[in-house]
N, CA, C and O atoms as a GROMACS GRO file, in nm:
protein
  396
    1MET      N    1  -0.142  -1.656   0.820
    1MET     CA    2  -0.123  -1.513   0.831
    1MET      C    3  -0.069  -1.461   0.698
    1MET      O    4   0.024  -1.518   0.640
    2ARG      N    5  -0.126  -1.353   0.650
    2ARG     CA    6  -0.081  -1.292   0.527
    2ARG      C    7   0.049  -1.217   0.548
    2ARG      O    8   0.085  -1.179   0.659
    3ARG      N    9   0.116  -1.196   0.438
    3ARG     CA   10   0.244  -1.123   0.443
    3ARG      C   11   0.223  -0.980   0.493
    3ARG      O   12   0.303  -0.930   0.571
    4THR      N   13   0.116  -0.915   0.448
    4THR     CA   14   0.090  -0.776   0.489
    4THR      C   15   0.062  -0.767   0.639
    4THR      O   16   0.103  -0.672   0.704
    5GLU      N   17  -0.008  -0.866   0.692
    5GLU     CA   18  -0.037  -0.865   0.836
    5GLU      C   19   0.090  -0.887   0.918
    5GLU      O   20   0.108  -0.825   1.023
    6ALA      N   21   0.177  -0.974   0.869
    6ALA     CA   22   0.304  -0.996   0.938
    6ALA      C   23   0.390  -0.870   0.933
    6ALA      O   24   0.452  -0.833   1.033
    7HIS      N   25   0.393  -0.805   0.818
    7HIS     CA   26   0.469  -0.681   0.803
    7HIS      C   27   0.416  -0.574   0.898
    7HIS      O   28   0.492  -0.497   0.957
    8GLN      N   29   0.285  -0.569   0.911
    8GLN     CA   30   0.221  -0.473   1.000
    8GLN      C   31   0.262  -0.496   1.145
    8GLN      O   32   0.287  -0.401   1.218
    9GLY      N   33   0.269  -0.621   1.187
    9GLY     CA   34   0.312  -0.653   1.323
    9GLY      C   35   0.455  -0.612   1.349
    9GLY      O   36   0.487  -0.560   1.456
   10VAL      N   37   0.541  -0.636   1.252
   10VAL     CA   38   0.681  -0.596   1.264
   10VAL      C   39   0.691  -0.445   1.275
   10VAL      O   40   0.768  -0.393   1.356
   11ARG      N   41   0.613  -0.374   1.193
   11ARG     CA   42   0.613  -0.228   1.197
   11ARG      C   43   0.572  -0.176   1.334
   11ARG      O   44   0.631  -0.082   1.385
   12MET      N   45   0.470  -0.238   1.394
   12MET     CA   46   0.425  -0.195   1.527
   12MET      C   47   0.532  -0.216   1.632
   12MET      O   48   0.554  -0.130   1.718
   13ILE      N   49   0.600  -0.330   1.626
   13ILE     CA   50   0.706  -0.359   1.723
   13ILE      C   51   0.820  -0.260   1.709
   13ILE      O   52   0.869  -0.205   1.807
   14LYS      N   53   0.863  -0.237   1.584
   14LYS     CA   54   0.972  -0.142   1.560
   14LYS      C   55   0.932  -0.002   1.606
   14LYS      O   56   1.011   0.068   1.670
   15PHE      N   57   0.810   0.038   1.573
   15PHE     CA   58   0.765   0.173   1.608
   15PHE      C   59   0.761   0.192   1.759
   15PHE      O   60   0.811   0.292   1.810
   16SER      N   61   0.704   0.097   1.830
   16SER     CA   62   0.694   0.112   1.976
   16SER      C   63   0.832   0.114   2.041
   16SER      O   64   0.854   0.187   2.138
   17SER      N   65   0.926   0.036   1.988
   17SER     CA   66   1.062   0.035   2.040
   17SER      C   67   1.131   0.170   2.016
   17SER      O   68   1.191   0.227   2.107
   18ILE      N   69   1.121   0.218   1.894
   18ILE     CA   70   1.186   0.346   1.862
   18ILE      C   71   1.116   0.462   1.930
   18ILE      O   72   1.181   0.558   1.971
   19LEU      N   73   0.983   0.455   1.944
   19LEU     CA   74   0.910   0.561   2.013
   19LEU      C   75   0.954   0.571   2.158
   19LEU      O   76   0.972   0.682   2.210
   20SER      N   77   0.970   0.459   2.225
   20SER     CA   78   1.013   0.464   2.365
   20SER      C   79   1.153   0.524   2.377
   20SER      O   80   1.181   0.597   2.472
   21ARG      N   81   1.239   0.493   2.283
   21ARG     CA   82   1.373   0.553   2.285
   21ARG      C   83   1.369   0.701   2.249
   21ARG      O   84   1.448   0.779   2.301
   22TYR      N   85   1.277   0.740   2.160
   22TYR     CA   86   1.258   0.882   2.126
   22TYR      C   87   1.211   0.959   2.249
   22TYR      O   88   1.260   1.068   2.278
   23GLU      N   89   1.114   0.901   2.320
   23GLU     CA   90   1.061   0.967   2.440
   23GLU      C   91   1.165   0.976   2.551
   23GLU      O   92   1.157   1.066   2.636
   24ALA      N   93   1.263   0.886   2.553
   24ALA     CA   94   1.372   0.890   2.650
   24ALA      C   95   1.484   0.984   2.603
   24ALA      O   96   1.590   0.991   2.665
   25ALA      N   97   1.460   1.056   2.495
   25ALA     CA   98   1.552   1.154   2.438
   25ALA      C   99   1.681   1.091   2.386
   25ALA      O  100   1.786   1.156   2.385
   26GLU      N  101   1.675   0.965   2.344
   26GLU     CA  102   1.791   0.902   2.282
   26GLU      C  103   1.802   0.940   2.135
   26GLU      O  104   1.912   0.945   2.080
   27PHE      N  105   1.687   0.968   2.072
   27PHE     CA  106   1.683   1.004   1.931
   27PHE      C  107   1.610   1.136   1.914
   27PHE      O  108   1.524   1.172   1.994
   28SER      N  109   1.646   1.207   1.808
   28SER     CA  110   1.565   1.321   1.767
   28SER      C  111   1.451   1.266   1.682
   28SER      O  112   1.449   1.148   1.647
   29GLN      N  113   1.357   1.351   1.651
   29GLN     CA  114   1.244   1.308   1.569
   29GLN      C  115   1.293   1.266   1.430
   29GLN      O  116   1.244   1.168   1.375
   30ALA      N  117   1.388   1.340   1.375
   30ALA     CA  118   1.441   1.307   1.242
   30ALA      C  119   1.513   1.172   1.244
   30ALA      O  120   1.499   1.094   1.150
   31GLU      N  121   1.588   1.144   1.349
   31GLU     CA  122   1.660   1.017   1.359
   31GLU      C  123   1.563   0.900   1.374
   31GLU      O  124   1.582   0.795   1.314
   32ALA      N  125   1.460   0.919   1.455
   32ALA     CA  126   1.360   0.814   1.474
   32ALA      C  127   1.289   0.784   1.342
   32ALA      O  128   1.267   0.668   1.308
   33ALA      N  129   1.253   0.889   1.269
   33ALA     CA  130   1.186   0.870   1.141
   33ALA      C  131   1.277   0.799   1.042
   33ALA      O  132   1.233   0.712   0.967
   34GLU      N  133   1.405   0.836   1.041
   34GLU     CA  134   1.499   0.772   0.950
   34GLU      C  135   1.517   0.624   0.982
   34GLU      O  136   1.526   0.542   0.891
   35LEU      N  137   1.521   0.590   1.109
   35LEU     CA  138   1.533   0.449   1.148
   35LEU      C  139   1.413   0.367   1.103
   35LEU      O  140   1.426   0.249   1.069
   36LEU      N  141   1.297   0.430   1.102
   36LEU     CA  142   1.175   0.360   1.058
   36LEU      C  143   1.159   0.362   0.906
   36LEU      O  144   1.077   0.289   0.851
   37GLY      N  145   1.238   0.445   0.840
   37GLY     CA  146   1.228   0.454   0.695
   37GLY      C  147   1.109   0.537   0.649
   37GLY      O  148   1.053   0.512   0.542
   38ILE      N  149   1.070   0.634   0.729
   38ILE     CA  150   0.956   0.721   0.698
   38ILE      C  151   1.000   0.866   0.713
   38ILE      O  152   1.110   0.893   0.762
   39GLY      N  153   0.916   0.957   0.673
   39GLY     CA  154   0.944   1.099   0.689
   39GLY      C  155   0.909   1.147   0.829
   39GLY      O  156   0.839   1.080   0.905
   40GLU      N  157   0.960   1.266   0.862
   40GLU     CA  158   0.932   1.323   0.995
   40GLU      C  159   0.783   1.347   1.015
   40GLU      O  160   0.729   1.320   1.122
   41ARG      N  161   0.716   1.397   0.911
   41ARG     CA  162   0.573   1.424   0.921
   41ARG      C  163   0.496   1.295   0.947
   41ARG      O  164   0.402   1.294   1.028
   42THR      N  165   0.533   1.188   0.880
   42THR     CA  166   0.467   1.059   0.902
   42THR      C  167   0.492   1.010   1.044
   42THR      O  168   0.403   0.955   1.108
   43PHE      N  169   0.614   1.030   1.093
   43PHE     CA  170   0.645   0.991   1.231
   43PHE      C  171   0.556   1.067   1.329
   43PHE      O  172   0.503   1.008   1.423
   44ARG      N  173   0.539   1.197   1.307
   44ARG     CA  174   0.452   1.276   1.395
   44ARG      C  175   0.308   1.226   1.389
   44ARG      O  176   0.241   1.216   1.492
   45ARG      N  177   0.261   1.194   1.269
   45ARG     CA  178   0.124   1.142   1.254
   45ARG      C  179   0.108   1.009   1.326
   45ARG      O  180   0.011   0.988   1.398
   46TRP      N  181   0.203   0.918   1.306
   46TRP     CA  182   0.196   0.788   1.371
   46TRP      C  183   0.201   0.803   1.522
   46TRP      O  184   0.128   0.735   1.594
   47ARG      N  185   0.288   0.892   1.570
   47ARG     CA  186   0.300   0.912   1.714
   47ARG      C  187   0.168   0.964   1.772
   47ARG      O  188   0.126   0.920   1.879
   48GLN      N  189   0.104   1.057   1.703
   48GLN     CA  190  -0.024   1.112   1.748
   48GLN      C  191  -0.132   1.004   1.748
   48GLN      O  192  -0.210   0.993   1.843
   49ARG      N  193  -0.137   0.924   1.641
   49ARG     CA  194  -0.236   0.816   1.634
   49ARG      C  195  -0.211   0.712   1.742
   49ARG      O  196  -0.306   0.657   1.798
   50PHE      N  197  -0.084   0.686   1.773
   50PHE     CA  198  -0.050   0.589   1.878
   50PHE      C  199  -0.095   0.642   2.014
   50PHE      O  200  -0.145   0.566   2.096
   51GLU      N  201  -0.076   0.771   2.039
   51GLU     CA  202  -0.119   0.831   2.165
   51GLU      C  203  -0.272   0.832   2.177
   51GLU      O  204  -0.326   0.807   2.284
   52ASP      N  205  -0.340   0.860   2.068
   52ASP     CA  206  -0.487   0.867   2.069
   52ASP      C  207  -0.554   0.731   2.075
   52ASP      O  208  -0.649   0.711   2.151
   53GLU      N  209  -0.505   0.635   1.994
   53GLU     CA  210  -0.575   0.508   1.977
   53GLU      C  211  -0.497   0.386   2.024
   53GLU      O  212  -0.549   0.274   2.021
   54GLY      N  213  -0.373   0.404   2.066
   54GLY     CA  214  -0.291   0.290   2.106
   54GLY      C  215  -0.243   0.214   1.983
   54GLY      O  216  -0.230   0.272   1.875
   55GLU      N  217  -0.215   0.085   1.999
   55GLU     CA  218  -0.164   0.006   1.887
   55GLU      C  219  -0.263  -0.003   1.772
   55GLU      O  220  -0.223  -0.020   1.657
   56ALA      N  221  -0.391   0.007   1.801
   56ALA     CA  222  -0.492   0.002   1.695
   56ALA      C  223  -0.477   0.119   1.598
   56ALA      O  224  -0.515   0.108   1.482
   57GLY      N  225  -0.421   0.229   1.645
   57GLY     CA  226  -0.399   0.345   1.559
   57GLY      C  227  -0.293   0.322   1.454
   57GLY      O  228  -0.288   0.394   1.354
   58LEU      N  229  -0.207   0.223   1.475
   58LEU     CA  230  -0.100   0.195   1.380
   58LEU      C  231  -0.140   0.092   1.275
   58LEU      O  232  -0.065   0.069   1.180
   59LEU      N  233  -0.257   0.031   1.290
   59LEU     CA  234  -0.301  -0.068   1.192
   59LEU      C  235  -0.325  -0.002   1.058
   59LEU      O  236  -0.374   0.110   1.051
   60ASP      N  237  -0.291  -0.073   0.952
   60ASP     CA  238  -0.312  -0.023   0.817
   60ASP      C  239  -0.462  -0.026   0.789
   60ASP      O  240  -0.524  -0.132   0.789
   61ARG      N  241  -0.518   0.088   0.766
   61ARG     CA  242  -0.663   0.099   0.747
   61ARG      C  243  -0.710   0.054   0.610
   61ARG      O  244  -0.830   0.039   0.587
   62ARG      N  245  -0.614   0.032   0.519
   62ARG     CA  246  -0.651  -0.011   0.384
   62ARG      C  247  -0.676  -0.160   0.376
   62ARG      O  248  -0.743  -0.206   0.283
   63LEU      N  249  -0.624  -0.238   0.471
   63LEU     CA  250  -0.638  -0.384   0.464
   63LEU      C  251  -0.784  -0.425   0.471
   63LEU      O  252  -0.861  -0.373   0.552
   64GLY      N  253  -0.822  -0.518   0.386
   64GLY     CA  254  -0.958  -0.570   0.386
   64GLY      C  255  -1.055  -0.488   0.303
   64GLY      O  256  -1.172  -0.524   0.293
   65LYS      N  257  -1.007  -0.379   0.242
   65LYS     CA  258  -1.094  -0.297   0.158
   65LYS      C  259  -1.060  -0.320   0.012
   65LYS      O  260  -0.944  -0.348  -0.022
   66ALA      N  261  -1.159  -0.309  -0.073
   66ALA     CA  262  -1.136  -0.326  -0.216
   66ALA      C  263  -1.056  -0.208  -0.269
   66ALA      O  264  -1.071  -0.095  -0.221
   67SER      N  265  -0.974  -0.233  -0.366
   67SER     CA  266  -0.894  -0.129  -0.428
   67SER      C  267  -0.983  -0.035  -0.508
   67SER      O  268  -1.082  -0.077  -0.567
   68GLY      N  269  -0.948   0.091  -0.508
   68GLY     CA  270  -1.022   0.188  -0.588
   68GLY      C  271  -0.997   0.170  -0.736
   68GLY      O  272  -1.072   0.221  -0.819
   69LYS      N  273  -0.891   0.097  -0.771
   69LYS     CA  274  -0.856   0.074  -0.910
   69LYS      C  275  -0.914  -0.056  -0.964
   69LYS      O  276  -0.893  -0.091  -1.080
   70ARG      N  277  -0.986  -0.127  -0.882
   70ARG     CA  278  -1.039  -0.258  -0.921
   70ARG      C  279  -1.147  -0.241  -1.028
   70ARG      O  280  -1.233  -0.153  -1.019
   71VAL      N  281  -1.141  -0.326  -1.130
   71VAL     CA  282  -1.238  -0.323  -1.239
   71VAL      C  283  -1.362  -0.398  -1.194
   71VAL      O  284  -1.351  -0.510  -1.145
   72PRO      N  285  -1.481  -0.340  -1.210
   72PRO     CA  286  -1.604  -0.413  -1.176
   72PRO      C  287  -1.614  -0.541  -1.260
   72PRO      O  288  -1.564  -0.546  -1.372
   73SER      N  289  -1.677  -0.643  -1.205
   73SER     CA  290  -1.681  -0.772  -1.273
   73SER      C  291  -1.749  -0.764  -1.409
   73SER      O  292  -1.707  -0.832  -1.502
   74ILE      N  293  -1.853  -0.683  -1.425
   74ILE     CA  294  -1.920  -0.669  -1.554
   74ILE      C  295  -1.825  -0.602  -1.653
   74ILE      O  296  -1.816  -0.643  -1.769
   75GLY      N  297  -1.756  -0.500  -1.608
   75GLY     CA  298  -1.659  -0.432  -1.694
   75GLY      C  299  -1.546  -0.524  -1.736
   75GLY      O  300  -1.497  -0.515  -1.848
   76ALA      N  301  -1.505  -0.612  -1.648
   76ALA     CA  302  -1.397  -0.705  -1.678
   76ALA      C  303  -1.441  -0.803  -1.786
   76ALA      O  304  -1.363  -0.837  -1.875
   77MET      N  305  -1.565  -0.848  -1.779
   77MET     CA  306  -1.615  -0.941  -1.882
   77MET      C  307  -1.620  -0.872  -2.018
   77MET      O  308  -1.582  -0.932  -2.119
   78ARG      N  309  -1.667  -0.747  -2.022
   78ARG     CA  310  -1.672  -0.674  -2.148
   78ARG      C  311  -1.531  -0.654  -2.203
   78ARG      O  312  -1.508  -0.666  -2.323
   79TRP      N  313  -1.439  -0.624  -2.116
   79TRP     CA  314  -1.300  -0.602  -2.155
   79TRP      C  315  -1.241  -0.729  -2.216
   79TRP      O  316  -1.172  -0.723  -2.317
   80ARG      N  317  -1.268  -0.843  -2.155
   80ARG     CA  318  -1.217  -0.970  -2.208
   80ARG      C  319  -1.274  -0.999  -2.347
   80ARG      O  320  -1.202  -1.045  -2.436
   81ARG      N  321  -1.404  -0.971  -2.366
   81ARG     CA  322  -1.465  -0.993  -2.497
   81ARG      C  323  -1.402  -0.902  -2.602
   81ARG      O  324  -1.378  -0.944  -2.715
   82CYS      N  325  -1.376  -0.780  -2.564
   82CYS     CA  326  -1.314  -0.684  -2.656
   82CYS      C  327  -1.175  -0.730  -2.696
   82CYS      O  328  -1.140  -0.726  -2.814
   83ILE      N  329  -1.098  -0.775  -2.601
   83ILE     CA  330  -0.963  -0.826  -2.628
   83ILE      C  331  -0.970  -0.948  -2.718
   83ILE      O  332  -0.889  -0.964  -2.810
   84ALA      N  333  -1.067  -1.036  -2.692
   84ALA     CA  334  -1.083  -1.157  -2.773
   84ALA      C  335  -1.113  -1.120  -2.918
   84ALA      O  336  -1.060  -1.184  -3.010
   85ARG      N  337  -1.197  -1.018  -2.941
   85ARG     CA  338  -1.228  -0.974  -3.077
   85ARG      C  339  -1.105  -0.919  -3.147
   85ARG      O  340  -1.080  -0.950  -3.264
   86VAL      N  341  -1.029  -0.840  -3.077
   86VAL     CA  342  -0.910  -0.779  -3.136
   86VAL      C  343  -0.806  -0.884  -3.171
   86VAL      O  344  -0.743  -0.876  -3.276
   87THR      N  345  -0.788  -0.983  -3.085
   87THR     CA  346  -0.687  -1.086  -3.112
   87THR      C  347  -0.730  -1.183  -3.222
   87THR      O  348  -0.645  -1.251  -3.279
   88ARG      N  349  -0.860  -1.190  -3.251
   88ARG     CA  350  -0.907  -1.277  -3.359
   88ARG      C  351  -0.872  -1.222  -3.497
   88ARG      O  352  -0.860  -1.297  -3.594
   89VAL      N  353  -0.857  -1.092  -3.507
   89VAL     CA  354  -0.825  -1.030  -3.636
   89VAL      C  355  -0.682  -1.070  -3.672
   89VAL      O  356  -0.590  -1.055  -3.591
   90SER      N  357  -0.665  -1.119  -3.791
   90SER     CA  358  -0.530  -1.164  -3.830
   90SER      C  359  -0.444  -1.043  -3.864
   90SER      O  360  -0.488  -0.952  -3.934
   91ARG      N  361  -0.326  -1.043  -3.817
   91ARG     CA  362  -0.234  -0.931  -3.836
   91ARG      C  363  -0.195  -0.909  -3.983
   91ARG      O  364  -0.192  -0.794  -4.027
   92PRO      N  365  -0.166  -1.013  -4.061
   92PRO     CA  366  -0.126  -0.988  -4.201
   92PRO      C  367  -0.232  -0.913  -4.279
   92PRO      O  368  -0.199  -0.829  -4.362
   93SER      N  369  -0.361  -0.943  -4.255
   93SER     CA  370  -0.466  -0.875  -4.330
   93SER      C  371  -0.470  -0.726  -4.298
   93SER      O  372  -0.504  -0.646  -4.385
   94ILE      N  373  -0.437  -0.689  -4.176
   94ILE     CA  374  -0.435  -0.548  -4.139
   94ILE      C  375  -0.324  -0.477  -4.216
   94ILE      O  376  -0.344  -0.369  -4.270
   95PHE      N  377  -0.208  -0.539  -4.219
   95PHE     CA  378  -0.093  -0.476  -4.284
   95PHE      C  379  -0.109  -0.477  -4.437
   95PHE      O  380  -0.063  -0.385  -4.505
   96MET      N  381  -0.173  -0.579  -4.489
   96MET     CA  382  -0.192  -0.587  -4.634
   96MET      C  383  -0.288  -0.480  -4.682
   96MET      O  384  -0.274  -0.432  -4.795
   97SER      N  385  -0.384  -0.442  -4.601
   97SER     CA  386  -0.480  -0.340  -4.642
   97SER      C  387  -0.415  -0.202  -4.649
   97SER      O  388  -0.463  -0.114  -4.721
   98ILE      N  389  -0.306  -0.182  -4.575
   98ILE     CA  390  -0.236  -0.055  -4.576
   98ILE      C  391  -0.158  -0.040  -4.707
   98ILE      O  392  -0.150   0.070  -4.762
   99TRP      N  393  -0.100  -0.151  -4.756
   99TRP     CA  394  -0.017  -0.145  -4.877
   99TRP      C  395  -0.108  -0.132  -4.993
   99TRP      O  396  -0.062  -0.126  -5.107
   0.00000   0.00000   0.00000
């Protein structure tokens, strides 16, 4: 099990516990959000998703998807070649040409 998946399970358990106490009027919405370490708006969103979709609504939807910041493999190869060219240039010759 990955660390993110374990963290997600803990988050679901904590959320369902605090939500049940919120619904029993033990906590205000602000207190429940503070206990979870999230904002009130996020708590409202999570609560709505939990009501609509159950525990599946609390799953992190980003897991298993490629990052939008990921460099394409062809671009990464070009980048490595560029870095290799730059590091081959000797530093003293660059500075000597300035003087």
